[in-house]
C-alpha positions in Angstrom: 0.0 0.0 0.0 2.8 2.4 0.9 4.5 1.6 -2.4 1.4 2.5 -4.3 1.0 5.9 -2.6 4.6 6.7 -3.2 4.3 5.9 -6.8 1.2 8.1 -7.2 3.0 11.1 -5.5 5.9 10.6 -7.8 3.6 10.6 -10.9 1.8 13.8 -9.7 5.1 15.6 -9.1 6.4 14.7 -12.6 3.2 15.8 -14.2 3.3 19.2 -12.6 7.0 19.7 -13.6 6.3 18.7 -17.2 3.3 21.2 -17.3 5.4 24.1 -16.0 8.2 23.3 -18.4 5.8 23.4 -21.4 4.3 26.7 -20.3 7.7 28.2 -20.0 8.6 27.0 -23.4 5.5 28.6 -24.9 6.1 32.1 -23.3 8.5 34.0 -25.7 11.5 35.7 -24.1 11.4 39.4 -24.8 14.2 40.6 -27.0 16.2 43.5 -25.7 15.9 46.7 -27.9 18.1 49.7 -28.0 16.6 53.2 -27.6 17.4 55.4 -30.6 20.0 58.1 -30.0 18.7 61.7 -30.4 19.6 63.2 -33.8 22.3 65.8 -33.4 21.1 69.4 -33.8 22.5 70.9 -37.0 24.8 73.8 -36.3 24.3 76.9 -38.6 27.0 77.4 -41.2 29.0 80.5 -40.6 28.6 83.2 -43.2 32.1 83.9 -44.5 33.2 87.5 -43.7 34.4 89.4 -46.7 37.6 91.4 -46.1 37.0 95.2 -46.3 39.4 95.5 -49.2 37.3 93.0 -51.2 33.9 94.8 -51.2 32.5 98.2 -52.2 29.2 99.4 -50.7 26.9 102.0 -52.2 23.8 103.5 -50.4 21.0 104.5 -52.8 17.6 105.8 -53.6 15.7 104.3 -56.5 13.5 106.3 -58.9 11.3 104.5 -61.4 9.1 106.4 -63.9 9.6 109.7 -61.9 8.7 108.3 -58.5 10.8 107.4 -55.5 10.4 103.7 -54.8 12.2 100.9 -52.9 12.7 98.7 -56.0 15.4 96.0 -55.9 18.8 96.8 -57.3 21.3 94.5 -59.0 24.9 95.6 -59.6 26.6 94.3 -62.7 30.2 94.5 -63.9 30.0 93.5 -67.6 27.5 90.6 -67.7 28.3 89.4 -64.1 25.9 90.0 -61.2 28.1 91.2 -58.4 25.7 92.4 -55.7 22.1 92.8 -54.8 20.5 95.5 -52.6 19.3 95.2 -49.0 16.9 97.7 -47.3 18.4 100.0 -44.7 16.4 101.7 -41.9 17.7 105.2 -41.3 16.3 108.4 -39.8 16.5 111.8 -41.5 15.6 115.2 -40.2 13.6 117.4 -40.9 12.2 115.3 -43.8 12.0 111.5 -44.4 14.8 109.9 -46.3 12.4 107.7 -48.2 13.2 104.1 -49.0 17.0 103.6 -48.8 19.1 100.5 -49.7 22.7 99.4 -49.5 24.3 97.6 -52.5 27.4 95.6 -51.7 29.6 94.8 -54.7 32.2 92.2 -54.3 35.7 92.0 -55.9 36.8 89.5 -58.5 38.7 87.7 -55.8 35.5 86.9 -54.1 33.5 86.3 -57.4 35.3 86.0 -60.7 34.3 88.7 -63.2 33.4 91.2 -60.4 35.1 94.3 -59.0 38.6 95.6 -59.4 39.9 99.1 -58.8 38.4 101.3 -61.5 35.9 98.7 -62.9 32.7 100.2 -64.3 29.6 99.2 -62.3 26.1 99.5 -63.9 22.8 99.0 -62.1 19.4 97.5 -62.8 16.5 98.9 -60.9 13.4 96.7 -61.0 15.0 95.0 -63.9 15.4 98.3 -65.9 18.8 99.9 -66.7 19.5 102.8 -64.4 21.7 105.9 -64.3 24.3 106.8 -63.2 27.2 104.3 -63.5 30.0 104.3 -61.0 33.5 102.9 -60.6 34.5 100.2 -58.2 36.8 101.1 -55.2 36.9 99.1 -52.0 35.0 100.7 -49.1 32.0 102.9 -48.8 31.1 104.7 -52.0 29.0 107.8 -52.6 25.2 108.0 -52.1 23.5 107.3 -55.3 20.2 108.5 -56.9 19.5 105.7 -59.4 17.1 106.7 -62.1 15.2 104.1 -64.3 12.3 104.1 -66.6 10.8 107.3 -68.2 13.1 110.3 -68.0 12.1 113.4 -65.9 13.5 116.7 -64.7 14.2 117.6 -61.1 14.2 121.1 -59.6 14.8 122.5 -56.1 15.3 125.8 -54.4 13.6 128.4 -52.2 10.8 131.0 -52.4 8.9 133.2 -50.0 5.1 133.3 -49.4 3.2 135.2 -46.7 1.4 132.6 -44.7 1.5 129.0 -43.8 1.7 126.5 -46.6 1.3 122.7 -46.1 4.6 121.0 -45.6 5.2 118.0 -47.9 7.4 115.1 -46.8 8.3 112.9 -49.8 4.9 113.6 -51.4 4.0 111.4 -54.4 0.7 112.9 -55.4 -0.2 115.8 -57.7 -3.4 116.6 -55.9 -1.4 117.2 -52.6 1.2 119.3 -54.4 1.7 123.0 -53.6 4.0 124.0 -56.5 3.2 122.6 -59.9 5.4 122.7 -63.1 3.6 123.6 -66.2 4.6 123.3 -69.9 2.3 125.5 -71.8 -1.1 125.1 -70.1 -0.4 121.5 -69.1 0.3 120.4 -65.5 3.4 118.2 -65.9 4.5 116.9 -62.4 4.3 117.2 -58.7 6.0 118.9 -55.7 7.6 116.1 -53.6 9.2 118.2 -50.8 8.1 121.5 -49.2 9.6 122.5 -45.9 10.4 125.7 -44.0 13.8 127.3 -44.8 16.1 127.1 -41.9 18.7 129.6 -40.8 21.2 129.8 -38.0 18.5 130.9 -35.6 15.8 128.5 -36.8 13.0 128.7 -39.3 13.0 131.8 -41.5 9.4 133.2 -41.4 7.5 132.7 -44.6 10.5 131.2 -46.3 10.2 127.7 -48.0 12.5 125.1 -49.5 11.0 123.1 -52.4 11.8 120.1 -54.6 9.6 119.0 -57.6 9.5 116.6 -60.5 8.6 117.4 -64.1 7.4 114.6 -66.4 8.7 113.9 -69.9 6.6 113.8 -73.0 7.1 110.1 -73.1 5.4 109.7 -69.7 2.7 112.3 -70.3 2.0 113.7 -73.8 2.5 117.4 -74.0 5.1 117.5 -71.2 8.9 117.8 -71.0 11.4 117.6 -73.8 15.0 118.9 -73.9 15.0 122.7 -73.7 11.3 123.0 -73.0 10.4 126.2 -70.9 8.7 125.4 -67.6 6.4 127.7 -65.6 5.9 127.2 -61.9 2.5 127.9 -60.3 1.6 128.0 -56.6 -1.8 126.4 -56.0 -4.2 125.9 -53.0 -5.9 122.7 -51.9 -8.6 123.2 -54.5 -6.2 123.6 -57.3 -6.7 127.4 -57.6 -3.6 129.3 -58.8 -2.4 131.6 -56.0 0.8 132.9 -57.8 3.1 132.3 -60.7 6.9 132.4 -60.4 8.7 135.2 -62.2 11.4 132.7 -63.3 11.1 129.9 -65.8 12.9 126.6 -65.7 14.3 124.6 -68.6 13.5 120.9 -68.9 16.6 118.6 -68.9 16.4 114.9 -68.1 17.9 114.2 -64.7 20.5 111.4 -64.6 20.7 111.2 -60.8 23.8 113.5 -60.6 24.0 117.1 -59.4 25.1 118.3 -62.8 21.6 117.7 -64.3 19.7 118.8 -61.2 18.4 122.4 -61.6 18.6 124.7 -58.6 16.3 127.6 -59.0 15.1 130.2 -56.4 11.7 131.6 -57.3 9.9 135.0 -57.0 6.2 134.5 -56.6 3.9 136.9 -58.5 0.3 136.8 -57.3 -2.5 138.1 -59.6 -2.3 141.9 -59.8 1.6 141.7 -60.1 2.2 142.2 -56.4 5.6 140.6 -56.1 6.8 138.4 -53.2 10.6 138.4 -53.0 12.8 135.4 -53.5 15.0 133.8 -50.8 18.7 133.4 -51.4 20.4 133.6 -54.8 19.3 132.7 -58.3 16.6 135.4 -58.6 16.9 136.3 -62.3 13.8 138.6 -62.3 13.4 138.0 -66.0 10.0 139.7 -66.1 11.5 143.0 -64.8 13.4 143.6 -68.1 10.5 144.8 -70.3 9.0 147.0 -67.6 12.3 148.8 -67.0 12.7 149.3 -70.8 9.2 150.9 -71.0 10.1 153.3 -68.1 13.4 154.3 -69.6 11.7 155.0 -73.0 9.0 157.0 -71.4 11.5 159.2 -69.5 13.4 159.7 -72.8 10.3 160.8 -74.6 9.3 163.2 -71.8 12.8 164.8 -71.9 12.5 165.3 -75.7 9.1 166.9 -75.2 10.5 169.3 -72.6 13.3 170.4 -74.8 11.0 171.0 -77.7 8.6 173.1 -75.5 11.6 175.2 -74.2 12.8 175.9 -77.8 9.3 177.0 -78.9 9.0 179.4 -75.9 12.5 180.9 -76.6 11.5 181.6 -80.3 8.3 183.3 -79.2 10.2 185.5 -76.7 12.7 186.5 -79.4 
């Protein structure tokens, strides 16, 4: 009996062991996995610094079709693009500078075909050829007024007017203009700047500084051509003519250089020929010539009449 019980216990123990072994065999052993390493953060590529002797930089305004705009500029030497413009934020006083850009132009050591001392640089403004051209020299170049598109004339100077006129700060509208250029009876431009004239002690009362643009015939039929006489008229907000300048301008296309900019100080003549004097130099007073001639002729005739009368009286006395 004891042998039988021992045999049963042995069978039970073996059965349990075999069952546990089978279960362990069916349970998969987890495979160890490696966590992915974090991707390295890409470091920015350093922009190479161009040595000062290998770059020329020009600051510029851009004019397209007789209007000051912030159009993109491309600098070219021959057929090679050697620089493109970047906007610059600067503050001017007493008027705005308008949109200003810097144009860096690299040397031929930085980019083959580009600058060398004395190389001629031409510019494209909004894809159009522009004037003037300049020469390459390392460092900061002169301030440029780049002119593209339709030609136009540019005038500036001073005049006097009794009373307050609206100040214009880079005006671009004919309707807001104060001083208008006329060719014949046709309005041909706009007054972009009008500010008080400043002296050593501040604003000179009733004295103004102006700048204006006169269109070409290509831009507006009947307007400017080389040598065309220009009349300047002062107008109010409703477009009524307050006065006409005693001086006339002459239309010449402006190429962005001082040589083709016309400086002209004006004498305003309101209706009734009551003159308002000019400020500074440049007052030609052209309209005074005929009046002086008439006065001189009248005095001469009066003198001759007096002599004739005296001779007649002497004869009668004799």
